[in-house]
C-alpha positions as a Markdown table, in Angstrom:
| # | Residue | x | y | z |
|---|---|---|---|---|
| 1 | Met | 191.3 | 90.1 | 39.8 |
| 2 | Asp | 190.6 | 90.6 | 36.1 |
| 3 | Ser | 188.0 | 93.3 | 35.3 |
| 4 | Ser | 186.2 | 91.0 | 32.9 |
| 5 | Arg | 185.8 | 88.3 | 35.6 |
| 6 | Leu | 184.4 | 91.0 | 38.0 |
| 7 | Ile | 182.0 | 92.2 | 35.3 |
| 8 | Arg | 180.9 | 88.6 | 34.6 |
| 9 | Met | 180.2 | 88.1 | 38.4 |
| 10 | Leu | 178.1 | 91.2 | 38.5 |
| 11 | Leu | 176.1 | 90.3 | 35.4 |
| 12 | Asp | 175.5 | 86.8 | 36.8 |
| 13 | Asp | 174.2 | 88.3 | 40.0 |
| 14 | Gly | 171.6 | 90.5 | 38.2 |
| 15 | Trp | 173.4 | 93.8 | 37.8 |
| 16 | Val | 172.7 | 95.6 | 34.6 |
| 17 | Leu | 175.1 | 97.7 | 32.5 |
| 18 | Val | 173.6 | 101.2 | 32.6 |
| 19 | Arg | 176.2 | 103.2 | 30.7 |
| 20 | Ile | 179.8 | 103.3 | 29.5 |
| 21 | Lys | 181.9 | 106.5 | 29.7 |
| 22 | Gly | 185.4 | 105.9 | 28.4 |
| 23 | Ser | 186.8 | 102.9 | 30.3 |
| 24 | His | 184.2 | 103.2 | 33.1 |
| 25 | His | 181.3 | 100.7 | 33.0 |
| 26 | His | 178.4 | 101.7 | 35.3 |
| 27 | Phe | 176.2 | 98.9 | 36.7 |
| 28 | Arg | 172.9 | 99.1 | 38.6 |
| 29 | His | 171.0 | 96.3 | 40.3 |
| 30 | Arg | 167.4 | 95.7 | 39.5 |
| 31 | Ser | 166.2 | 95.2 | 43.0 |
| 32 | Lys | 168.8 | 97.1 | 45.0 |
| 33 | Asn | 169.2 | 100.8 | 45.1 |
| 34 | Ser | 173.0 | 100.7 | 44.4 |
| 35 | Arg | 175.4 | 101.5 | 41.6 |
| 36 | Val | 178.9 | 100.1 | 40.9 |
| 37 | Thr | 181.6 | 101.4 | 38.5 |
| 38 | Val | 184.2 | 99.0 | 37.1 |
| 39 | Thr | 187.1 | 100.2 | 34.9 |
| 40 | His | 187.4 | 97.9 | 31.8 |
| 41 | Pro | 189.6 | 96.5 | 30.3 |
| 42 | Lys | 192.0 | 96.2 | 33.2 |
| 43 | Lys | 194.0 | 93.1 | 34.0 |
| 44 | Asp | 194.5 | 93.7 | 37.7 |
| 45 | Val | 191.8 | 95.6 | 39.5 |
| 46 | Pro | 193.3 | 96.8 | 42.9 |
| 47 | Ile | 192.2 | 94.6 | 45.8 |
| 48 | Gly | 190.7 | 97.6 | 47.6 |
| 49 | Thr | 188.5 | 98.4 | 44.6 |
| 50 | Val | 187.4 | 94.7 | 44.4 |
| 51 | Arg | 186.5 | 94.7 | 48.1 |
| 52 | Ala | 184.5 | 97.9 | 47.8 |
| 53 | Ile | 182.6 | 96.6 | 44.8 |
| 54 | Leu | 181.9 | 93.2 | 46.5 |
| 55 | Lys | 180.7 | 95.1 | 49.6 |
| 56 | Arg | 178.0 | 96.7 | 47.5 |
| 57 | Ala | 177.3 | 93.5 | 45.7 |
| 58 | Pro | 177.5 | 90.8 | 48.4 |
| 59 | Asp | 175.7 | 88.2 | 46.4 |
| 60 | Ala | 178.3 | 88.4 | 43.6 |
| 61 | Gln | 181.0 | 86.9 | 45.8 |
| 62 | Pro | 183.4 | 84.5 | 44.0 |
| 63 | Thr | 182.9 | 80.9 | 45.2 |
| 64 | Val | 185.0 | 77.8 | 45.1 |
| 65 | Leu | 183.6 | 74.3 | 44.9 |
| 66 | Val | 185.2 | 72.2 | 47.7 |
| 67 | Val | 184.8 | 68.4 | 47.4 |
| 68 | Thr | 185.8 | 66.1 | 50.2 |
| 69 | Glu | 185.2 | 62.4 | 50.7 |
| 70 | His | 181.9 | 63.0 | 52.5 |
| 71 | Arg | 180.6 | 66.4 | 51.5 |
| 72 | Thr | 180.6 | 69.0 | 48.8 |
| 73 | Trp | 180.5 | 72.7 | 49.7 |
| 74 | Asn | 180.2 | 75.9 | 47.5 |
| 75 | Leu | 182.1 | 78.2 | 49.8 |
| 76 | Pro | 182.9 | 82.0 | 49.3 |
| 77 | Leu | 186.5 | 82.6 | 48.3 |
| 78 | Pro | 187.4 | 84.6 | 51.5 |
| 79 | Phe | 186.4 | 81.6 | 53.6 |
| 80 | Ile | 188.7 | 79.4 | 51.6 |
| 81 | Lys | 191.6 | 81.7 | 52.4 |
| 82 | Ile | 190.8 | 81.5 | 56.1 |
| 83 | Leu | 190.6 | 77.7 | 55.9 |
| 84 | Arg | 193.9 | 77.5 | 54.1 |
| 85 | Ala | 195.6 | 79.9 | 56.6 |
| 86 | Ser | 194.4 | 77.9 | 59.6 |
| 87 | Thr | 195.5 | 74.5 | 58.3 |
| 88 | Val | 199.1 | 75.6 | 57.6 |
């Protein structure tokens, strides 16, 4: 995942940029007592780092809009991967 996309997801979820030290952007949430650090700019943030950040920011999960003939869902991305793996 691109670091700019990860930062955009955090900002959309209500995280605030507190400070920047070199390439490290430090974010804090207004209502949660938590901090997250993202290195920027970086094209590919390691998957373990993305998982750790999204664990601290569960509401900032990337979602995919799934449209079928009868319903529309806004599902979290990990759920889509599970769906895709089970239908193959």
